[in-house]
C-alpha positions as CSV (number, residue, x, y, z in Angstrom):
1,M,114.1,46.3,152.3
2,S,115.6,45.2,148.7
3,L,116.8,47.4,146.1
4,W,113.9,47.1,144.4
5,N,111.7,48.7,146.9
6,V,113.8,51.2,147.6
7,G,113.6,51.8,143.7
8,A,110.2,52.2,143.4
9,Q,109.5,53.8,146.6
10,S,111.9,56.4,145.0
11,I,109.7,56.6,142.0
12,A,106.6,57.0,143.8
13,S,108.0,60.1,145.6
14,S,109.5,61.4,142.6
15,R,106.5,61.5,141.0
16,E,104.7,62.9,143.9
17,D,107.1,65.9,143.8
18,T,107.3,66.5,139.7
19,T,103.8,65.4,138.8
20,P,100.7,66.2,140.9
21,D,98.3,64.0,139.4
22,T,98.7,62.6,136.0
23,S,95.7,60.4,135.7
24,T,93.0,62.7,135.7
25,S,92.5,66.5,135.8
26,A,91.6,66.6,139.4
27,G,94.9,68.0,140.2
28,Y,95.1,70.9,138.0
29,P,93.4,74.2,137.5
30,R,91.0,74.3,134.5
31,W,92.8,76.9,132.8
32,Q,96.0,74.9,132.9
33,T,94.0,71.7,131.9
34,I,92.7,73.9,128.6
35,L,96.1,75.2,128.0
36,F,97.9,71.8,128.1
37,W,95.6,70.7,125.3
38,L,95.4,73.7,123.5
39,A,99.6,73.2,123.4
40,I,99.3,69.5,122.3
41,V,96.7,70.2,119.5
42,A,99.0,73.1,118.3
43,L,101.8,70.8,118.2
44,V,100.2,68.1,116.4
45,A,98.7,70.5,113.8
46,I,102.2,72.1,113.1
47,A,103.6,68.6,112.7
48,L,100.8,67.8,110.1
49,G,101.8,70.8,108.4
50,M,105.5,70.6,108.3
51,R,104.7,67.1,106.6
52,L,102.2,68.3,104.2
53,Y,104.5,71.1,103.1
54,D,106.1,70.3,100.0
55,L,105.4,67.0,99.9
56,G,104.7,66.1,96.3
57,L,108.1,67.5,95.3
58,P,109.1,65.6,92.0
59,F,112.3,64.0,92.7
60,D,114.0,61.4,94.3
61,R,114.6,62.4,98.4
62,D,116.7,59.4,98.8
63,T,118.4,59.3,95.5
64,Y,117.5,55.6,95.1
65,D,115.1,53.6,97.5
66,E,112.5,56.0,97.3
67,G,111.9,55.2,93.7
68,V,112.2,51.5,93.8
69,Y,109.7,51.5,96.9
70,W,107.2,53.8,94.5
71,Q,107.7,51.6,91.6
72,S,106.8,48.5,94.1
73,L,103.5,50.5,95.0
74,R,103.0,50.7,91.2
75,A,103.4,46.9,90.8
76,M,100.9,46.1,93.7
77,S,98.1,48.2,92.4
78,A,98.6,46.3,89.1
79,G,97.7,43.0,90.9
80,H,101.2,42.0,91.4
81,L,102.6,39.8,94.5
82,L,104.9,40.8,97.1
83,Y,107.8,38.4,97.5
84,Q,106.4,36.6,94.3
85,Q,106.2,39.2,91.2
86,I,107.7,41.6,93.5
87,F,111.2,41.9,95.1
88,Y,110.7,43.2,98.4
89,S,113.9,43.1,101.0
90,Q,111.7,44.7,104.2
91,P,108.8,43.0,106.1
92,P,105.6,43.2,104.5
93,F,103.5,45.9,107.0
94,F,105.5,48.8,105.4
95,L,104.1,48.8,102.1
96,L,100.9,47.3,103.3
97,S,100.3,50.3,105.4
98,T,101.2,52.9,102.6
99,F,99.1,51.0,99.9
100,P,95.9,52.2,100.7
101,S,96.7,55.8,100.9
102,Y,98.5,55.5,97.6
103,V,95.4,53.6,95.9
104,L,92.7,56.2,97.7
105,F,94.4,59.3,96.4
106,G,95.3,58.9,93.1
107,G,98.7,56.7,92.7
108,T,100.8,59.7,92.5
109,L,104.2,60.4,94.5
110,W,102.3,62.6,96.9
111,S,99.8,60.0,97.8
112,A,102.6,57.6,98.5
113,R,104.2,60.1,100.9
114,F,101.0,61.1,102.6
115,G,100.5,57.3,103.7
116,I,104.1,57.7,105.3
117,A,103.2,60.8,107.2
118,L,100.1,59.5,108.5
119,V,101.9,56.6,109.7
120,S,104.7,59.1,111.1
121,L,101.7,60.7,113.4
122,F,101.7,57.2,115.7
123,G,105.1,58.5,116.5
124,L,103.8,61.7,117.9
125,A,101.1,59.7,120.0
126,G,103.7,57.6,121.1
127,A,105.8,60.5,122.6
128,F,103.1,61.7,124.1
129,L,102.1,58.6,126.0
130,L,105.8,58.2,127.1
131,G,106.2,62.0,128.0
132,K,103.0,61.8,130.1
133,A,104.0,58.4,131.8
134,L,107.4,59.6,132.6
135,S,107.2,63.0,133.7
136,G,103.6,64.2,133.7
137,R,102.0,66.8,131.3
138,L,105.2,68.7,131.2
139,G,106.9,65.8,129.9
140,A,104.4,65.0,127.6
141,I,104.9,68.1,125.9
142,A,108.7,68.0,125.5
143,A,108.6,64.5,124.3
144,L,106.1,65.9,121.4
145,L,108.1,69.0,120.7
146,L,111.3,66.9,120.7
147,V,109.8,64.6,118.2
148,V,108.1,67.2,116.1
149,V,111.2,69.3,115.6
150,N,113.6,66.5,114.8
151,P,115.0,67.3,111.4
152,L,115.5,63.4,110.8
153,Y,112.4,62.2,111.9
154,L,110.7,65.1,109.9
155,A,112.5,64.2,106.7
156,Q,111.7,60.6,106.8
157,S,108.1,61.4,107.4
158,Q,108.1,62.9,104.2
159,T,110.3,59.8,102.0
160,I,109.1,56.5,101.0
161,Q,111.1,54.6,103.6
162,A,110.8,51.9,105.9
163,E,112.4,53.6,109.1
164,V,110.2,56.2,110.2
165,S,107.1,53.5,110.1
166,C,109.1,51.1,112.3
167,V,110.0,54.2,114.6
168,A,106.8,55.6,114.7
169,F,105.2,52.2,115.9
170,S,108.3,51.3,118.3
171,L,107.9,54.7,119.8
172,L,104.0,54.3,120.3
173,A,104.5,50.7,121.7
174,V,107.2,52.1,124.4
175,G,104.9,54.7,125.2
176,L,101.7,52.6,125.7
177,A,104.1,50.0,128.0
178,Y,105.2,52.7,130.4
179,L,101.8,53.7,130.8
180,W,100.7,50.2,131.5
181,W,103.7,50.4,134.3
182,E,102.1,53.1,135.7
183,Y,98.2,51.3,135.7
184,P,99.6,47.6,135.6
185,E,96.4,46.0,136.6
186,G,92.5,46.1,135.8
187,I,90.7,46.8,132.0
188,R,92.9,49.8,131.2
189,A,95.8,47.4,131.9
190,I,94.6,45.1,129.4
191,I,94.3,47.4,126.7
192,L,97.2,49.5,127.0
193,A,99.2,46.0,126.9
194,G,97.3,44.6,124.3
195,L,97.8,47.8,122.0
196,A,101.5,47.6,122.8
197,G,101.6,44.3,121.6
198,I,100.0,45.4,118.5
199,A,102.5,48.2,117.9
200,L,105.7,46.4,118.6
201,S,104.7,43.8,116.3
202,L,104.0,46.2,113.7
203,S,107.0,47.7,114.1
204,I,109.1,44.9,113.4
205,L,107.3,43.9,110.5
206,C,107.5,47.4,108.9
207,K,111.5,46.9,109.6
208,L,113.6,44.4,111.8
209,F,115.3,47.7,113.5
210,G,111.7,47.1,115.5
211,V,113.5,44.4,117.9
212,A,115.2,46.9,119.5
213,A,111.9,48.1,121.0
214,L,111.2,44.6,122.4
215,V,114.0,45.3,124.7
216,P,112.7,47.7,127.2
217,L,109.2,46.0,126.9
218,T,110.8,42.5,128.2
219,L,112.4,44.6,130.8
220,L,109.6,45.9,132.0
221,M,107.5,43.0,131.7
222,L,110.0,41.0,133.9
223,A,110.1,43.5,136.6
224,R,106.4,43.5,136.8
225,L,106.7,39.5,137.1
226,W,109.2,40.1,139.7
227,R,107.1,42.5,141.8
228,I,104.3,40.2,141.4
229,W,106.6,37.1,142.5
230,R,107.7,39.3,145.5
231,R,104.2,40.6,146.7
232,P,103.4,38.9,149.8
233,S,100.1,37.5,150.6
234,V,97.1,39.3,152.6
235,G,98.2,38.6,156.1
236,A,101.2,36.9,155.5
237,D,104.4,37.9,157.4
238,V,106.5,39.8,155.0
239,S,109.6,38.6,156.4
240,C,108.8,35.1,155.0
241,P,109.6,34.2,151.3
242,P,106.9,34.6,149.1
243,P,104.3,31.7,148.5
244,M,104.4,29.5,144.8
245,Y,100.6,31.0,144.6
246,R,98.4,33.9,146.0
247,P,94.9,35.0,145.0
248,G,95.0,37.3,142.4
249,V,98.1,36.5,140.8
250,G,96.1,35.4,137.8
251,A,94.5,38.9,137.2
252,S,97.8,40.5,137.8
253,I,99.5,38.5,135.0
254,L,96.3,39.0,132.8
255,P,97.6,42.0,130.8
256,I,101.2,40.6,130.0
257,V,99.6,37.7,128.6
258,V,97.5,39.6,126.4
259,G,100.4,41.7,125.6
260,V,102.7,38.9,124.5
261,G,99.3,37.2,123.1
262,T,98.6,40.3,120.4
263,C,101.9,40.9,119.8
264,I,102.1,37.0,118.1
265,L,98.9,37.2,116.8
266,T,99.6,40.4,115.2
267,I,102.5,38.9,113.4
268,L,100.7,35.8,112.4
269,L,98.0,37.1,110.8
270,V,99.9,40.3,108.7
271,M,102.3,37.0,107.6
272,L,99.4,34.8,107.0
273,P,98.6,35.8,103.4
274,F,102.3,35.2,102.5
275,I,102.5,31.4,104.0
276,G,102.8,30.3,100.4
277,S,105.8,32.1,99.7
278,L,107.5,32.2,103.2
279,Q,110.9,30.9,101.7
280,A,111.2,33.8,99.2
281,L,110.2,36.0,102.1
282,L,112.9,35.0,104.5
283,Q,115.1,34.8,101.5
284,S,114.1,38.7,100.8
285,V,114.0,40.1,104.5
286,I,116.9,38.0,106.5
287,F,119.3,36.0,104.0
288,F,119.5,39.1,101.3
289,H,120.7,41.5,104.5
290,T,123.3,39.0,105.9
291,D,124.6,38.0,102.4
292,A,125.2,41.8,101.8
293,G,126.9,42.3,105.0
294,T,129.0,39.3,104.2
295,V,129.8,41.1,100.9
296,A,130.3,44.6,102.5
297,A,132.1,43.5,105.8
298,S,134.7,45.7,105.2
299,S,132.2,48.8,104.9
300,Q,131.2,48.0,108.9
301,Q,134.6,49.8,109.9
302,G,133.0,52.9,109.0
303,N,129.9,52.5,111.0
304,I,131.5,53.6,114.5
305,S,132.4,57.0,112.8
306,I,128.8,57.3,111.7
307,I,127.1,56.7,115.1
308,E,129.2,58.5,116.9
309,H,128.6,62.1,114.4
310,A,124.7,61.2,114.8
311,L,125.7,61.2,118.7
312,Y,126.9,64.6,118.7
313,S,123.9,66.6,119.2
314,I,122.3,68.8,122.1
315,L,119.6,65.9,122.0
316,T,122.6,63.7,123.2
317,L,123.5,66.0,126.2
318,V,119.9,66.8,127.3
319,A,119.5,62.8,127.3
320,L,122.6,62.5,129.2
321,Y,121.1,64.8,132.2
322,G,117.9,63.0,132.0
323,T,119.8,59.8,132.6
324,L,121.8,61.3,135.1
325,A,118.9,62.9,137.2
326,A,117.2,59.5,136.8
327,L,119.8,57.1,138.1
328,L,120.7,59.8,140.9
329,S,117.2,59.8,142.1
330,R,116.7,55.9,142.1
331,D,114.4,55.8,139.2
332,W,114.8,52.8,137.9
333,R,112.5,53.4,134.8
334,V,115.6,54.7,133.2
335,L,117.2,51.2,132.9
336,P,115.0,49.9,130.1
337,L,115.5,53.2,128.2
338,L,119.5,52.7,128.5
339,A,119.1,49.2,127.4
340,W,116.9,50.5,124.3
341,V,119.4,53.0,123.3
342,L,122.2,50.1,123.7
343,V,120.7,47.7,121.7
344,T,119.5,50.3,118.9
345,I,123.7,51.3,118.8
346,F,124.5,47.6,118.6
347,L,121.9,47.4,115.5
348,L,123.3,50.3,113.9
349,W,127.0,49.1,114.1
350,R,126.0,45.6,112.8
351,Q,124.0,47.1,109.7
352,V,125.8,46.9,106.6
353,P,125.8,48.9,104.3
354,L,124.7,51.9,107.2
355,F,123.3,54.7,105.5
356,T,122.3,58.1,107.2
357,H,118.2,57.7,107.3
358,H,118.6,54.6,109.3
359,L,120.2,56.9,111.9
360,V,116.1,58.1,112.8
361,V,116.0,55.0,114.9
362,L,118.1,56.7,117.6
363,T,115.4,59.5,118.1
364,P,113.0,57.7,120.2
365,P,115.2,56.5,123.1
366,L,117.1,59.8,123.3
367,I,114.0,61.8,123.4
368,A,112.8,59.4,126.0
369,L,115.9,59.7,128.3
370,A,115.8,63.5,127.8
371,V,112.0,63.5,129.4
372,M,113.5,62.0,132.2
373,G,115.2,64.8,133.3
374,I,112.2,67.3,132.6
375,G,110.3,68.6,135.8
376,D,111.8,69.3,139.4
377,M,115.3,68.0,140.1
378,P,115.5,65.5,142.0
379,A,116.1,65.5,146.0
380,A,119.5,63.5,145.5
381,F,120.7,65.6,142.3
382,K,119.9,68.8,144.7
383,A,122.3,67.4,147.2
384,F,125.0,66.7,144.9
385,L,125.0,70.0,142.9
386,P,123.6,72.6,145.7
387,A,125.1,75.1,143.6
388,L,123.1,74.5,140.5
389,A,119.4,73.2,142.3
390,K,118.0,76.8,141.4
391,Y,119.0,76.7,137.6
392,T,118.7,73.4,136.9
393,T,114.9,73.7,135.2
394,W,116.2,76.5,133.4
395,L,118.9,74.8,131.9
396,T,116.6,71.9,131.0
397,I,114.4,74.5,129.2
398,L,117.5,76.0,127.5
399,A,118.6,72.9,126.0
400,I,115.1,72.3,124.2
401,L,115.0,75.5,123.0
402,L,118.6,74.9,121.8
403,I,117.2,71.7,120.3
404,L,114.5,73.8,118.5
405,V,117.0,76.3,117.2
406,T,119.1,73.5,116.1
407,A,116.4,71.9,114.1
408,V,115.3,75.2,112.4
409,L,119.0,75.9,111.1
410,D,118.9,72.1,109.9
């Protein structure tokens, strides 16, 4: 039996132990279903209230960039064009997604920030989907809670900056991708894959940090293709190599094709209005940053200490626990998430100059890894640490409470 098959069986058995039935509410009493959705609605309401609180304070929350983006929105409302009359150093969708709110609600600082707050809610949806795909209902509540109380994500949700829009769409893309992994065939799979492709492209089109989310989605896609390739034909000898063609392969691959297609199509549609200024766009979005990296290359030496300081948190400890629990239980779904973290750290290390608000891109992969440890402890972990077997669930709950306390103090 191959290592992949062992991992797949372990994932299935682990899911049966920790989540009775995440696809329907049939496995849960009605009162649990009601409490679950009440908790979700309460967390979303709290998150919205936190974002609206003091949203219009009349000062630049970022000391520079927020004022620049506000002036860019004012110039757009006056009829000026991005990358032509307006210098803009990010991909176009960040300002395009903020502009409708800015115009509809009066063209004020509050209305511009309100657009950011609305987009940040997509990250909450992504956390819910990702947590549910990884660890069932308890994982959905835990992931949503971790996003709601995260101080850096909240701060960026009230600031006219591109980071939280990028992070929100990337979290949504990965959440949809993992949910597709749970249901890889049929109409639902096609819809999930298509939405994941759209969310991924919008993340990249908000800020180039979004390319980090391309890594877990690509790994899930390759793993799915490998499963399809290794799947034997009906009635075939499983000891023989799989044939080049099997009936039903096209239907299995279709969601992947749709996901890739919607990603490319979305990028083309968003970029279409800027074809006439493509050279200026590339100069502003790509070469401007590479030139800045060359000029300020000496400052890159301090990036490691900035990243290390960001990783010294309770959330990182919970993420380490989730990683260990997943590896010991051979839940290989953790590998794309680990790759996501490593690629994100690499991009932050390469960023010159690196500012504190950039570190919000670490939040989604760390939360995803933390959720991997939610639920009953894997059997392999119990055998490895039998003395802690009956306390581990409480330790995980305590870690989440400590994260909440830390966020309140921050």
